[in-house]
N, C-alpha and C positions, 0 to 999 in steps of 0.2 A: 685246674683253672682252664676255662675255655679260650679260644683264641681272641674272641671279643673282648673278654675280661682282661687278658694280658696286654692287649694293645691299648687298653684304657689305662693299664698301669704304665705302660711306655709313654703314653700321652702326657700323664701327671709327670713323670721323671723329666720330660723334655722342658717342663715349666722351670725347672732348676737353672740351667744355663740361659734360657730365655728371659727369666728374671733379671740377668745382667744388663740387657739392653737398655732399660731406663737410665741407667747411669751414664751409658755411652750417649744416649739422646740427649741428655741435660747437658752434659760437658760440650758436646759438639755443638748443640743448638745455642747455648750461650757464646760460644766461640764465633759462631757465624753471626750472631747478633752484634758482637763486638766489632767484627772486622767483615762486613757484608761484601765488601768489594775485593780485598786482597786475600780473603779466607785465611787469614794468619800470617801473611806476608808483610803486612804494616802494622801489626800489634803483637807484641811479645806475649801478652796474656793469652789473647785469642789463639796464637800458634800453640801455647802451652795446653790449653783445654781441647783444642781440636785434635791434636796428637794424643792426648791422654785418652780421649774418648776412642780414637782409632786404634789404641792398643787393645782394646776389649774387641772391636769389630774384626781385626785381623787375626784374632785367635779364637774366632767362634768354634773351629771345628774342635780344638783342643778343650774348650769349655765343654762342649757337648759331651765329649768322652768322659770327662771328669763328672759333669753334671748327672748325666744319664746313669753312670754307675754308682754314683752317691744316691741318687733319687731311687732306683730300683733295689737298693741294698736292702736287707731285712731290718736293720736297726739303725740305718742312716749313720754309719759309723765312718770316720776319715779314712780308715784303712781301705773302705772300698773306693773311695775317691783317688786315693794314691795309686792303687791298682789299676784304674782307668787311665791314669796319666802315664804309668809305666807301659801298659799294653799299647796305647797310642803311639807313644815314642818308638817302641820297637817296630811296630807296623810301619810306621812313616820313614823311620830310618831305613830300614831294609828295602823298601820300595821307592826310595828316592831315585831320581834318574841315574845318579852316579853308580849307586848299588845295583840297580837293575841291569846297568850296562855291563858291570862286572860279572855278576850272576848269570846273564844270558850270554856272555862272551861277545858282546857287540859294541860298535862304537856308540857313543852318547847320542848322537844324532839320529841313530836308527832306534832308539828306545820309544816306544809307542807313547803318544801324547798323553794318554791317560795317567801316566806316572808323574805328569807335571802338576796333577790336581789330585794326588792321593791323599793329602791333607785337607779333606772337606768335611762338612757335616754329616754326610752320608756314612762316611767311615767311621767318625767319630760316635754316631749312634749305635752302629753295629759293635764297635769296641766297648762301648758303655755298656750294652746289654750283655755281651760275653763276660765282661769282668765282673758285673753285678751278680750273674748267676755262679760263677765261680766262688765268689765271696759267700754268697747265700749257703752254699753246699759245703764249703770246705773250711771255713773261718772257724768251725769249732772241733775240728779234727784233732785229736791227739796221737802222735807218733810215738814209736818205741823210745825209751829213756835216753839212747844214744843220739837221738835226733830231736829231743824234746824241746830244744830251743826254737826250733823252726815250727813248733806246733801251732795251730790256731790261726790268728790273724798274720802271723809271720810267713805262713806257709802261703798265702794268698798272692803277694808279690811274685814269688817264685812260679807260681803256677800261671798268673796271667802273663808273665814274661814268655813262658813256654807256649802259651795259648796264641800270643802275639806273633811269635815265629811261625806256628801252624797257620794262622790266619794269613800272614804275610806269604807263604809258600802257596796258598789256594789263591789268594788274590793276585799273584804273580801271573796267573794264566786267566783267571777269571775276571779280573777287575777290567782289563780293557774291552772285554765283550758287554760287561755291565755299563761301562762308560760310554761306550759307543750307543747302546740301546737308550741310556737316559739322556744323551745329547738328542737323539732322534725325538725322543718323547718330549724334551723342553723346547727344541726347536718348533715342533707342531703346536705346542701350546702357545709360544710366543707368536707364531705365525698367525694365530687366531685373532690376535691383538686384543681390541676392546671386548670382542665377544668372549674370548677366553677369560678375560678379566670379570666379565659378568657372570659367567658360569662358575668362576671360582666364588664369587660373593654369595651366589644362590646356594651351593653346596656346602659353604662354610657355615652358613646359618642352619641349613637343613641337618648337618651332622652334629651340630650342637645338641640337639635333642637326645642323643644317646652318649654325648661326651667324646665323640670321634672326630671333632674338628682338628684336635691336635694333630692327628694323623695325615690330615690335609694339608696344612699351611706350611709345613717344612718344604714341600714341593714348590710352592710360589715364593715364599718368603726368605728361604735360605738356599744355600747351594747344593741341593740335591740333583736338580736336572739343568743346573746353570743359570737360573733365573736370579735367585739370591737378592730379592728385590729390598728388603729391609737393610742388610748391611751395605749394599751398593748405594742406596739413598742417603744413609747416614754417613757414608764416606765422603759425600759431597764432591769438593774439588779435586781430592785424591782420586776418587772413582772416576771422574771425568777424565783426569790426566792419564789413569791406567787404562781407559777405553772400556772399563767395565759398566759405566753408566752412560745413559743417552738422555740428554734433556728433553723433557716432554714425554719420555716413555718410562724412564725408572720411576717408581712409585705408582705405578698404575694399578698394582694389586694392593694398594693401600689407600689411596686418595678417596675412592668411593665410599669409604667406611665412615669418614667424617660426617657427610650430610645426614647419614641414618643415626649414628651414635650421640651426635650433638643437637640434632634436630628432629629427625623423624622419629625416634622411639619417645623423646618427651611430648611429641604432638599426639602419639597413641596414647601416652599417659593421661594426657588432658582428656582425650576422647573417653577413655575409660572412667575417669572420674566424672565426667558430665552424664555418662550413661548410668552411674550407679543410682540405686534407690536412695531416695532422701534420707532416710533414717541411717543409711550407711556412708553417706558422704564424708562426713568428718574423718572416720576411719581410713576410707579410701583415699582422702587427700593426703593425709600423712604417709600412707605407704607409697603412692604414686610420687609425691614430691621427692621422698628420699631416693627412690629408685631413678627418676628422671634426672636429678642432680647428680647421682653418681654416673650416670650414662653421659651426661654432657661434659662435667669436668674431667672425668678418669677414663671414660670409654668402657667402664664395667657395665656390661648390659645384661647379665644373667639375671638380677633380683626383678628387673623389669619384665624381661623376656619369659621368665618363668611364671610370671603371674597369669599370663594368658596361653602359655605354650599347649598345655594339655587340656585346659577347661575350654578353650577355642581355638582348636587347631586350623581352623580355617584362617583365622587372623594371623597365625604363625605362618602359614603358607603364603599369605599375602605379604607379609614382612621379608621372607626369604626371596620372594620374587622382586620386590622394591628395592632390596639390597643388591640383587644381581644388576638390576637396571641402573641403580646410582652408580656402580663400578663401571658399568658400560659408558655411562654418560661422561664420567670424569676421565676415563681413558680416551675415549672418542674426541672429546673437547681439549685433551692435553691439559687439564687442570690438576696439578700435582701437589701433593703434600706427603708427607710421611711420619712414621711414629716409631719409638722404641718400645713402647708399652702398649698402647691402645689408641684408637681414634677419638680422644678427648680433647678438650680445650687446651690442656698443658701441652700435650704433644703438639697440636696444631700450632700454638704460639711459638713453640721452640724451633718447629721445622720451617717456619715462614721465611728465615734468612738464609736457609740452605740453598746453595746455588742450583739445586735440582729442583727447588719449589718454584712451579711456573703457574702464574696466574692463580695462586693458592686462593686469593680472596673471592674468586668465583665460586670456591666451594661452599663459601656462606650463603651466596645468593641461591646456589643449588639447594643448600640446606633449607633456606625459609620456604622454597617451594615443596621440599619433602615433609616440611612440618605441615603444611597445609593438606598434601595429599595423605599423609598418615591420620591426620585428625579427620579429615572427611571420609576417608576409607573405611578406618576403624568404626567410626560413629555410625555410618551406614550399615555396615555388617552387623553391628552388635544389635542394633534396633530391627534391622530387616528380619535377621534370623533369630532374635531373642538369645543371644549368646550368653552364656553365664561368667561373664567376666567378673573380676572382684567387686562385691558390692551389689550383684544381682542375684536373686533368688536363694538369698541366705542374709542371716542376721548377724552381722559382725559384732554386734555388741554382746552377743552370748559368750564369746571367747573371753570376755573379762571375768566370767565366772571361774574360769580356769586360771589358777595362780601359777605365775611362772616364778620359779625360785631366782632370788637375786645373787646368790653366791654362785660360783662357778661350778663346784662339785655337784651341788644340788640340781643346777641346769643340766649338767652332764648326765645324772642319774635319770633325770626325766627324758632325755634323749634315748638313753639306753632303754628305758621302759617303752617307749614309743615305737621303738624299731624291733619289739618283741622280747626284749629282755637279754640279759648278758649271756644266757644259753644259746641265743639266736646270732650272736656275733662272732664270726671268726677271725677278721682282721679289720683293723681301723687305720685309715689313711686319709690325707686331704691334699686338695692343690689350693689354688689361690681363693677360690670361692666355694669349693664343694668338700662336704665331708664324705669320703669314699669308703664304703663298707662291704666287705665280703661277708655274706650272711647265709644261714641255713635255709631260710625261706623269706623272701623278700615280701610275701604276701601277708606276713604278720605285721608289717609296718602300718601304724596308724597315721596316716597322711594328715588327718584333721588335727591332731595332737601336735604333730611335728610343725605344722603352721602356726599353731597357737604359741609354740616355744620360740617362733622367730624366724623359722625356715621359708624362703621365697618360694620353694618348689622341691619337688621329690621325684626322682627318676629311678624306676625299676628296671635293672639290666638282667633279664631272664628271672630265673628263681634265686640264683645266688649272689646277684649284684644290687646294690642299693647306694644311690647318691642323694644327699641331702644339701640343697643349696642354701647356704647360710649367709654367705657374703663375705667380702674382703675386709680384713681387720678383725673379724669375729670367728672365722672358722678354725683358725690356729689354737685360739684359746679353748674352743669347745672340743677339738680332736684331742688336745693335750689332757683335758680333764676328763674326757671319756675313757682314754687310756689309763689314767690313774684311778678312776673307779674300777675299771676292770681288773686292774692288778691287784686290787684288794678283795 
């Protein structure tokens, strides 16, 4: 597997720990709603909820180690997750300030500051990758009879604990250098202020086209270079007290997404509908309505973005630029809100009572302006350049001739046939919205048929990578059914 393909697998694995954030956002969001002034000091239930959500946020590094090791494991076995936990505990214990002082024979006050931050998401990701690779390679190893008890999956925790010791020995000398470099990088990014936020928004959308946005957001949203925007925002009062959050700044890498996902993209959907040919308007309306509602309420944007990403790349470039501008404006004006999952209405409401939410209502005003900008911009470019957005230059009613099986296995078999048959499929996986396939030849995929089956888009990653955008709530069922069909 090439580097790009492997990075996509890591990006997909990162969604396992990230999926725990909505729970923290809901718990802490409700807590701040119950006690918006005391932040838990004046309401026992609010304190209970805020501290419960904080338990998730405070242990994100450990969750990354467990989640990445589980997500990258070959068969998604719990032994891989346990191995990630063991490896992380070995590394962080050996590299705690007290242990480092003993290992280096120095006083604790002379221990490099880097080791006060050894339990971070960056180390968690490294540990998760190492643990998963050990699991994938050695979980089926058979030892001689005298040691047979330690064969297979029982061998993995032993090997990962050893790997943890080796990694700790390496990081003992390497981590201070890496840490200092990350701090310099993070400081420069933060020094760019709103401009840095705008650049993040632009590249976040651009990298979505190849599924590599997962490799970018940890730098800004988590504690890779010290920014840690999401956990710091969700921490609310505790983050303020700890000095890890600044009112009016924390949340600047999140807030600008709300005007885009809640208002801008629905405006684009309306423009696409109004630009469709008369015979296709009914079909386009149902497609755009579902995609716009998903974007507005949950912040799931891929079904809508993939409807024009490849058929009209000019529109997608406009979308990426506008996203960057939106993040810049929100950061520049200190209009702050945050999310645990994505920038939809649910997270917007939950975050509004967070003590770090500053003039959050102005994001609605900004959003209404972006609705108009998206509608006018998309409508102009579609008509000016005759772009082939959904419903233009095609007869969507023809797809009704192709029957879509109602049962799961029948639908899965059709997906298999549409990507070139079982012999073309090497590996099947999925993330929140995408069916991720490793194939012999991605050119064999029938994009038209895949869309008839319900896919919002198809992304070819070189010759051996194929991603089918199916949507949240559906992709898990399709992936499981495809695996069952292939196993037969």
